[in-house]
DRENDO-1510 file (C-alpha; in Angstrom, 1 decimal, always signed):
<recs>
REC; n; res; u; v; w
REC; 1; MET; -169.6; -1.1; -15.5 .
REC; 2; LYS; -168.6; -0.9; -19.1 .
REC; 3; LYS; -168.4; +3.1; -18.2 .
REC; 4; PHE; -165.8; +2.2; -15.2 .
REC; 5; LEU; -163.4; -0.5; -17.5 .
REC; 6; PHE; -163.2; +1.8; -20.2 .
REC; 7; THR; -162.0; +4.9; -17.7 .
REC; 8; ALA; -159.3; +1.8; -16.0 .
REC; 9; LEU; -158.4; +1.3; -19.5 .
REC; 10; ILE; -157.5; +5.0; -20.5 .
REC; 11; ILE; -156.5; +5.9; -16.9 .
REC; 12; SER; -154.4; +3.5; -15.7 .
REC; 13; PRO; -151.4; +3.4; -18.1 .
REC; 14; LEU; -151.4; +7.5; -17.8 .
REC; 15; VAL; -150.7; +7.2; -14.2 .
REC; 16; SER; -148.1; +4.6; -14.7 .
REC; 17; ILE; -146.0; +7.0; -17.7 .
REC; 18; LEU; -146.4; +9.6; -15.2 .
REC; 19; ASN; -145.3; +8.0; -11.9 .
REC; 20; ALA; -142.4; +6.9; -14.3 .
REC; 21; GLU; -141.6; +10.5; -15.1 .
REC; 22; GLU; -141.3; +11.6; -11.5 .
REC; 23; TRP; -139.0; +8.7; -11.2 .
REC; 24; SER; -134.9; +10.3; -11.7 .
REC; 25; ASN; -134.8; +7.3; -14.5 .
REC; 26; SER; -130.8; +6.6; -14.4 .
REC; 27; LYS; -129.0; +6.5; -17.4 .
REC; 28; THR; -126.2; +3.8; -18.9 .
REC; 29; TRP; -122.4; +4.7; -19.7 .
REC; 30; PHE; -123.6; +5.4; -23.4 .
REC; 31; GLY; -126.6; +7.3; -22.2 .
REC; 32; ASP; -129.5; +5.0; -22.7 .
REC; 33; PRO; -132.7; +4.9; -20.2 .
REC; 34; ASP; -131.3; +2.0; -17.7 .
REC; 35; LEU; -133.2; -1.6; -18.1 .
REC; 36; GLN; -130.8; -3.3; -16.8 .
REC; 37; GLY; -131.4; -6.1; -14.1 .
REC; 38; THR; -132.7; -9.4; -13.6 .
REC; 39; TRP; -136.4; -9.0; -13.5 .
REC; 40; THR; -139.7; -11.8; -13.2 .
REC; 41; ASN; -143.1; -11.4; -14.7 .
REC; 42; ALA; -144.2; -14.5; -12.1 .
REC; 43; SER; -148.4; -13.9; -11.0 .
REC; 44; LEU; -151.4; -15.8; -10.7 .
REC; 45; THR; -152.5; -12.7; -12.9 .
REC; 46; ASN; -153.6; -14.8; -16.4 .
REC; 47; LEU; -153.3; -13.4; -19.7 .
REC; 48; GLU; -157.2; -13.9; -20.0 .
REC; 49; ARG; -159.4; -12.6; -17.3 .
REC; 50; PRO; -161.3; -15.6; -15.5 .
REC; 51; ASP; -165.4; -15.8; -15.9 .
REC; 52; TYR; -165.6; -15.4; -12.0 .
REC; 53; TYR; -164.1; -11.8; -12.2 .
REC; 54; ASP; -166.2; -9.1; -14.1 .
REC; 55; THR; -164.0; -6.0; -13.7 .
REC; 56; LEU; -160.1; -5.4; -14.7 .
REC; 57; ILE; -159.6; -4.0; -11.0 .
REC; 58; VAL; -160.1; -6.4; -8.0 .
REC; 59; SER; -160.4; -5.7; -4.4 .
REC; 60; GLU; -157.7; -7.2; -1.6 .
REC; 61; GLU; -160.3; -9.6; -0.6 .
REC; 62; GLU; -161.0; -11.1; -4.5 .
REC; 63; ALA; -157.0; -11.0; -4.7 .
REC; 64; ARG; -157.3; -13.6; -1.6 .
REC; 65; ALA; -159.6; -15.4; -2.7 .
REC; 66; THR; -157.3; -16.5; -6.2 .
REC; 67; LEU; -154.5; -17.2; -3.7 .
REC; 68; ARG; -156.3; -19.7; -1.9 .
REC; 69; MET; -157.5; -21.4; -4.9 .
REC; 70; SER; -153.8; -21.4; -5.9 .
REC; 71; GLU; -152.7; -22.6; -2.7 .
REC; 72; GLU; -155.8; -25.8; -2.8 .
REC; 73; PHE; -154.4; -26.6; -6.2 .
REC; 74; SER; -151.2; -27.5; -5.2 .
REC; 75; GLU; -152.4; -29.2; -2.5 .
REC; 76; GLN; -154.1; -31.4; -4.8 .
REC; 77; VAL; -151.1; -32.0; -6.9 .
REC; 78; ASP; -148.7; -33.0; -4.0 .
REC; 79; ASN; -152.1; -35.1; -2.2 .
REC; 80; PRO; -153.8; -36.6; -4.8 .
REC; 81; TYR; -155.3; -39.4; -2.9 .
REC; 82; LYS; -157.7; -39.2; +0.1 .
REC; 83; ASP; -156.8; -40.3; +3.6 .
REC; 84; GLY; -156.3; -44.5; +3.2 .
REC; 85; GLU; -156.3; -44.3; -0.4 .
REC; 86; SER; -153.0; -45.1; -2.4 .
REC; 87; PRO; -152.4; -45.6; -6.1 .
REC; 88; GLN; -153.1; -48.8; -8.0 .
REC; 89; ALA; -150.8; -50.3; -10.2 .
REC; 90; GLY; -150.5; -49.2; -13.6 .
REC; 91; ASP; -151.9; -45.5; -12.2 .
REC; 92; ASN; -150.8; -42.1; -13.9 .
REC; 93; VAL; -147.7; -41.6; -12.2 .
REC; 94; GLY; -148.3; -37.7; -12.8 .
REC; 95; GLY; -146.1; -35.0; -14.1 .
REC; 96; TYR; -144.9; -32.3; -11.8 .
REC; 97; ASN; -145.2; -31.6; -7.9 .
REC; 98; VAL; -145.0; -28.1; -6.6 .
REC; 99; ALA; -141.3; -28.3; -6.1 .
REC; 100; TRP; -141.5; -27.5; -10.1 .
REC; 101; MET; -144.1; -24.6; -10.2 .
REC; 102; ASP; -143.2; -20.9; -9.7 .
REC; 103; PRO; -146.4; -19.3; -11.3 .
REC; 104; GLY; -146.3; -16.2; -8.4 .
REC; 105; THR; -148.1; -15.5; -5.1 .
REC; 106; ASP; -150.1; -12.9; -6.0 .
REC; 107; LEU; -151.9; -11.6; -8.7 .
REC; 108; PHE; -150.0; -8.2; -9.4 .
REC; 109; LYS; -150.8; -4.6; -8.9 .
REC; 110; LEU; -150.3; -1.3; -11.0 .
REC; 111; ASP; -150.9; +1.7; -9.6 .
REC; 112; GLY; -151.5; +0.1; -6.1 .
REC; 113; LYS; -154.7; -2.0; -7.9 .
REC; 114; TYR; -155.1; -5.7; -8.1 .
REC; 115; ARG; -155.4; -7.3; -11.8 .
REC; 116; SER; -157.6; -9.5; -12.7 .
REC; 117; SER; -155.9; -10.4; -16.1 .
REC; 118; ILE; -153.1; -9.3; -18.4 .
REC; 119; LEU; -155.1; -8.2; -21.1 .
REC; 120; THR; -156.7; -4.6; -21.0 .
REC; 121; TYR; -158.7; -4.8; -24.3 .
REC; 122; PRO; -161.2; -5.9; -25.2 .
REC; 123; GLU; -162.8; -4.8; -22.6 .
REC; 124; ASP; -164.1; -8.3; -21.6 .
REC; 125; GLY; -160.3; -9.9; -20.8 .
REC; 126; LYS; -160.8; -12.3; -23.3 .
REC; 127; LEU; -158.9; -12.9; -26.8 .
REC; 128; PRO; -160.6; -11.9; -29.7 .
REC; 129; ARG; -160.4; -15.2; -31.6 .
REC; 130; ARG; -160.9; -16.5; -35.1 .
REC; 131; TYR; -162.3; -19.8; -33.7 .
REC; 132; ILE; -162.2; -21.4; -37.1 .
REC; 133; ARG; -158.3; -20.4; -37.6 .
REC; 134; TRP; -157.7; -21.7; -34.3 .
REC; 135; GLY; -159.4; -25.0; -34.8 .
REC; 136; LEU; -157.3; -25.6; -37.7 .
REC; 137; GLU; -154.1; -24.3; -36.1 .
REC; 138; ALA; -154.9; -26.7; -33.0 .
REC; 139; TYR; -154.8; -30.0; -35.2 .
REC; 140; GLY; -151.5; -28.8; -36.5 .
REC; 141; MET; -150.3; -28.4; -32.7 .
REC; 142; TYR; -151.9; -31.8; -31.6 .
REC; 143; ARG; -149.8; -33.6; -34.8 .
REC; 144; MET; -146.5; -32.0; -33.0 .
REC; 145; PHE; -147.1; -34.4; -30.1 .
REC; 146; ALA; -148.8; -37.4; -32.3 .
REC; 147; VAL; -146.6; -37.8; -34.7 .
REC; 148; ALA; -142.9; -39.5; -33.6 .
REC; 149; ASP; -141.5; -39.9; -37.8 .
REC; 150; HIS; -138.4; -37.2; -37.1 .
REC; 151; PRO; -137.7; -35.1; -34.7 .
REC; 152; GLU; -138.1; -31.6; -35.6 .
REC; 153; GLU; -141.9; -32.9; -36.0 .
REC; 154; ARG; -142.1; -32.6; -32.2 .
REC; 155; SER; -143.0; -29.6; -30.5 .
REC; 156; LEU; -140.4; -26.7; -29.9 .
REC; 157; GLY; -140.7; -27.2; -25.9 .
REC; 158; GLU; -140.0; -30.6; -26.1 .
REC; 159; ARG; -137.1; -30.2; -28.3 .
REC; 160; CYS; -135.7; -27.4; -25.9 .
REC; 161; LEU; -135.6; -24.6; -28.6 .
REC; 162; VAL; -138.5; -22.2; -27.2 .
REC; 163; GLY; -140.2; -22.5; -24.2 .
REC; 164; PHE; -143.9; -23.2; -23.7 .
REC; 165; GLY; -146.4; -20.3; -23.8 .
REC; 166; SER; -145.0; -17.4; -25.6 .
REC; 167; SER; -143.0; -17.5; -22.5 .
REC; 168; GLY; -139.9; -15.6; -24.4 .
REC; 169; GLY; -142.1; -13.4; -26.7 .
REC; 170; PRO; -143.4; -11.3; -28.2 .
REC; 171; PRO; -145.6; -10.7; -26.2 .
REC; 172; MET; -143.5; -12.2; -23.0 .
REC; 173; LEU; -146.0; -14.5; -20.8 .
REC; 174; ASN; -145.9; -15.7; -17.4 .
REC; 175; VAL; -145.9; -19.4; -17.0 .
REC; 176; LEU; -146.0; -22.0; -14.5 .
REC; 177; TYR; -142.4; -21.5; -13.6 .
REC; 178; ASN; -139.2; -20.3; -14.9 .
REC; 179; ASN; -140.4; -16.5; -15.2 .
REC; 180; ASN; -137.5; -14.6; -15.2 .
REC; 181; TYR; -135.4; -12.2; -17.1 .
REC; 182; GLN; -132.3; -10.6; -17.6 .
REC; 183; ILE; -131.9; -7.4; -19.5 .
REC; 184; VAL; -128.7; -6.5; -20.5 .
REC; 185; GLN; -127.7; -3.3; -22.7 .
REC; 186; SER; -125.0; -2.0; -24.9 .
REC; 187; PRO; -124.6; +0.7; -27.4 .
REC; 188; GLY; -127.3; -0.3; -30.3 .
REC; 189; TYR; -128.6; -3.3; -28.7 .
REC; 190; VAL; -130.5; -4.8; -26.0 .
REC; 191; MET; -130.6; -8.3; -25.0 .
REC; 192; ILE; -133.4; -10.3; -23.2 .
REC; 193; LEU; -132.4; -13.3; -21.7 .
REC; 194; VAL; -135.4; -15.6; -20.8 .
REC; 195; GLU; -134.7; -17.9; -18.4 .
REC; 196; MET; -137.0; -20.9; -19.7 .
REC; 197; ASN; -135.2; -22.8; -22.4 .
REC; 198; HIS; -132.5; -20.0; -22.3 .
REC; 199; ASP; -133.6; -17.8; -25.1 .
REC; 200; ALA; -131.4; -14.8; -25.7 .
REC; 201; ARG; -133.6; -12.1; -27.7 .
REC; 202; ILE; -131.7; -9.1; -29.5 .
REC; 203; ILE; -133.4; -6.0; -29.9 .
REC; 204; ARG; -131.6; -3.9; -32.7 .
REC; 205; LEU; -132.0; -0.1; -31.3 .
REC; 206; GLU; -132.9; +2.4; -34.8 .
REC; 207; SER; -132.3; +0.0; -37.3 .
REC; 208; ASN; -134.5; -1.7; -40.3 .
REC; 209; HIS; -136.1; -4.8; -40.1 .
REC; 210; ASN; -134.6; -8.0; -41.7 .
REC; 211; PRO; -136.2; -9.5; -44.7 .
REC; 212; ASP; -139.2; -11.0; -44.3 .
REC; 213; ASN; -137.9; -14.3; -45.6 .
REC; 214; MET; -135.7; -14.1; -42.3 .
REC; 215; GLN; -137.6; -15.6; -39.4 .
REC; 216; PRO; -135.7; -16.2; -36.3 .
REC; 217; TRP; -137.7; -18.1; -33.5 .
REC; 218; LEU; -138.9; -14.7; -31.3 .
REC; 219; GLY; -139.3; -12.9; -34.5 .
REC; 220; ASP; -137.1; -9.8; -35.9 .
REC; 221; SER; -137.2; -6.9; -32.9 .
REC; 222; VAL; -136.2; -3.5; -33.8 .
REC; 223; GLY; -136.5; -0.4; -30.9 .
REC; 224; THR; -136.4; +3.2; -30.4 .
REC; 225; TRP; -136.5; +5.0; -27.8 .
REC; 226; GLU; -139.7; +7.1; -26.6 .
REC; 227; GLY; -138.1; +9.4; -23.7 .
REC; 228; ASN; -137.8; +6.9; -21.5 .
REC; 229; THR; -139.4; +4.0; -23.2 .
REC; 230; LEU; -137.9; +1.3; -25.2 .
REC; 231; VAL; -141.0; +0.9; -27.9 .
REC; 232; VAL; -139.9; -2.5; -29.9 .
REC; 233; LYS; -141.9; -3.6; -32.8 .
REC; 234; THR; -141.6; -7.1; -33.4 .
REC; 235; LYS; -142.4; -9.2; -36.9 .
REC; 236; ASN; -141.6; -12.2; -39.4 .
REC; 237; HIS; -142.3; -14.5; -36.7 .
REC; 238; HIS; -140.7; -18.1; -37.3 .
REC; 239; PRO; -144.0; -20.3; -38.6 .
REC; 240; GLN; -143.6; -23.0; -35.9 .
REC; 241; GLN; -144.1; -20.3; -34.0 .
REC; 242; LYS; -147.5; -20.0; -34.3 .
REC; 243; PHE; -149.2; -21.9; -31.9 .
REC; 244; ARG; -148.0; -20.9; -28.5 .
REC; 245; ALA; -149.2; -23.3; -25.9 .
REC; 246; GLY; -149.0; -23.4; -22.5 .
REC; 247; ILE; -151.3; -24.5; -19.1 .
REC; 248; ARG; -152.3; -21.0; -18.5 .
REC; 249; HIS; -153.5; -19.9; -21.9 .
REC; 250; GLN; -152.9; -20.3; -25.6 .
REC; 251; ILE; -151.8; -17.9; -28.1 .
REC; 252; LEU; -151.5; -17.4; -31.8 .
REC; 253; ILE; -149.5; -15.2; -33.6 .
REC; 254; MET; -149.6; -15.6; -37.7 .
REC; 255; GLU; -147.7; -14.9; -40.3 .
REC; 256; GLY; -147.7; -11.0; -40.9 .
REC; 257; ALA; -148.6; -10.4; -37.2 .
REC; 258; GLU; -147.1; -7.4; -36.0 .
REC; 259; ILE; -146.5; -6.9; -32.1 .
REC; 260; THR; -145.1; -3.5; -30.3 .
REC; 261; GLU; -144.0; -3.3; -26.7 .
REC; 262; ARG; -143.2; -0.6; -24.4 .
REC; 263; PHE; -140.6; -0.6; -21.7 .
REC; 264; THR; -141.0; +1.6; -19.1 .
REC; 265; ARG; -139.2; +2.1; -15.9 .
REC; 266; THR; -141.2; +3.1; -12.7 .
REC; 267; ASP; -138.9; +3.1; -10.0 .
REC; 268; GLU; -135.9; +1.2; -8.8 .
REC; 269; ASN; -137.8; -1.8; -8.8 .
REC; 270; GLU; -140.2; -2.0; -11.7 .
REC; 271; ILE; -140.6; -2.0; -15.0 .
REC; 272; LEU; -143.8; -1.4; -16.7 .
REC; 273; TYR; -144.3; -3.7; -19.5 .
REC; 274; GLN; -147.2; -3.4; -22.0 .
REC; 275; PHE; -147.6; -4.8; -25.7 .
REC; 276; GLU; -150.1; -4.6; -28.4 .
REC; 277; VAL; -150.8; -7.9; -31.0 .
REC; 278; ASP; -151.7; -6.9; -34.4 .
REC; 279; ASP; -153.0; -10.2; -36.3 .
REC; 280; ASP; -155.9; -9.9; -38.5 .
REC; 281; LYS; -155.7; -13.4; -39.6 .
REC; 282; ALA; -155.9; -14.9; -36.1 .
REC; 283; TYR; -158.0; -12.3; -34.1 .
REC; 284; LYS; -161.3; -10.4; -35.1 .
REC; 285; ASP; -159.5; -6.9; -33.3 .
REC; 286; LEU; -156.4; -5.8; -31.7 .
REC; 287; TRP; -155.1; -7.1; -28.0 .
REC; 288; ARG; -153.5; -5.0; -25.6 .
REC; 289; GLY; -152.1; -5.9; -22.1 .
REC; 290; GLU; -149.5; -4.8; -19.5 .
REC; 291; MET; -148.3; -6.0; -16.3 .
REC; 292; PRO; -145.1; -5.3; -14.0 .
REC; 293; LEU; -141.7; -6.9; -14.4 .
REC; 294; ARG; -140.6; -7.1; -10.9 .
REC; 295; SER; -136.9; -7.0; -9.5 .
REC; 296; ALA; -135.8; -10.3; -9.1 .
REC; 297; ASN; -133.0; -11.5; -6.4 .
REC; 298; GLY; -129.9; -13.6; -7.5 .
REC; 299; GLU; -128.9; -14.6; -10.8 .
REC; 300; ILE; -130.3; -16.5; -13.4 .
REC; 301; TYR; -128.8; -20.1; -13.4 .
REC; 302; GLU; -128.6; -22.2; -17.1 .
REC; 303; TYR; -131.5; -23.5; -17.8 .
REC; 304; ALA; -130.4; -27.3; -18.8 .
REC; 305; CYS; -133.7; -28.9; -20.6 .
REC; 306; HIS; -133.7; -32.8; -20.1 .
REC; 307; GLU; -136.3; -33.6; -23.1 .
REC; 308; GLY; -134.0; -32.7; -25.7 .
REC; 309; ASN; -130.6; -33.7; -24.3 .
REC; 310; TYR; -132.0; -37.5; -23.6 .
REC; 311; ALA; -135.6; -37.9; -23.9 .
REC; 312; MET; -135.9; -37.5; -28.1 .
REC; 313; ALA; -134.0; -40.7; -28.6 .
REC; 314; ASN; -136.7; -42.5; -26.6 .
REC; 315; ILE; -139.8; -40.7; -28.0 .
REC; 316; LEU; -138.9; -41.7; -31.6 .
REC; 317; ALA; -137.8; -45.2; -30.6 .
REC; 318; GLY; -140.6; -45.6; -28.2 .
REC; 319; ALA; -143.2; -44.8; -31.5 .
REC; 320; ARG; -141.6; -47.2; -33.7 .
REC; 321; ALA; -141.9; -49.6; -30.7 .
REC; 322; GLU; -145.4; -49.2; -30.8 .
REC; 323; GLU; -145.4; -49.5; -34.5 .
REC; 324; ARG; -144.2; -52.9; -34.2 .
REC; 325; LYS; -146.9; -54.5; -32.1 .
</recs>
């Protein structure tokens, strides 16, 4: 089994890159490989491999089983009460129904094979966490939801600054909904508009990193072209972006971490997105992943974040009212 996994990790990226080279890559008017368009990474494939899968590549039957589990989950969310039951006064009314959710409808495929995880290394499909560090940072994350003395103590997602779960990246990970991106290129720059919380990530080409005391919300990204592949290196992540928590995954990106991404257009409707995270404060080893960015129909509409616009005053006022009791 380990031999198979190792072989898959080595061969699969090579096959994807060879396929990309076979495709006649279009160019922008200024001569760079064209990555422009609207793309989605929506998929039932999570960052880490579920315990019920043993391998990176899974069968069509196993992929269908994952879809059935997703459909059963959606049914439970929309219909939490059994026949004849009804909610009682004071019950939790719940959060989003499935009309808000868009996690994808299948495990993603690369080279025609279903994948059980975005992670390709470590081979077990699990993050190589340093658990003591994770425990300390998780406590800090808890405080963002428990302390309401000042708006800047609340979480970034609640303040509508950055999306949950590293949706804006790097690495750019799929979350529960709003998994769309628009890539726009101009001479010397690549811009990635992130649907979740409408962040715009600016990648400077053939440039130097800014001084270490400059720490943008999505880090400082510098790119270069290696053939038809855009290679992006990001460091100096904002300290409030250390713990990136979503329903589907939680990651740490600590001070000093460096992330390398690779964007390779493989055909008209797909970009191969690969990344490597080097963060020895939070992890015992490097970790790597890959997924397709698939062409999405239509335009990205503005994501108007309700919490940051209206709810923050009520959150703080509610905390003051609770203190007076």
